Residue, then its C-alpha position, 0 to 999 in steps of 0.5 A: m802746500k805742494i811742490a811742483g818744481v824748482a826754477d832757476t833765477h832765471v827762470a822766475l825773472w823771465y815768468l814774472f816780467g813775460d819774456p820771450k825768453l821762457s820757454p812753451t813748456a817751463k811756461a806752462f809747467i808754471d801755469e799748470a803749477s799755479r792752476t792746479d794750486q802748487k808752488i814753485a819753489i826760489s832758492a834763496i841763493s836767487l835772492a843773493e843772485l840778485v844782489y850781486l848781478i843787481e849790485k855790478k848793474r847786469l839787471p835794475r833794481v824792480a827785478l828783485d823787487e818784482v820777486n820778493r813781491a810775488l814771494a811776500d803774495d800767499e797766493h802767487v805761485f812762486w815760494e821761498a826755499i830757504f837755505s839749509r844744512t840738509v839742503a848742502e848736504c844735497m849739493q855731495r849729489v850734484s856733480r861739480a865737474a857738470v854743474p861748477d856754478l855755486p847758485d846754480r848747485l844750491i838750486a839743484a839741491t833745493a830740487i833734490y832735497l824737494n824731489v822736484p824738477i828744476i827749470s831751468r835753461d842752463g845747459r849744464i843743469r840740462a845735460s846732467n843727470l837732474r830732473t829738469v823742465w825746459 
């Protein structure tokens, strides 16, 4: 299996729900990964972030349901990247000053570990020294 990139939490949701907030470049990147049988990783921290945002009533429950449905489908472009000690070690390569949010740092560390870009609209991620697609 070839991984093309790591989607941040919002990118995954915007792609699944066809939200126009997803940039044409990011959508094309994910579509191309799907077309060429590559995967876009979703960090396990994104799943925890979804639960948290649902509990705070900032997202509907269907958001987590759709992500879980996509991850359960082996044919879907999204693939779950587990959190491991190796990913945690990669966090040291993500500047806390540049990317202070813990979930964002873990998503970035996952991308570093997999040696792929992060698909994100987040200005701090995009301004950092990390490879990004937006």
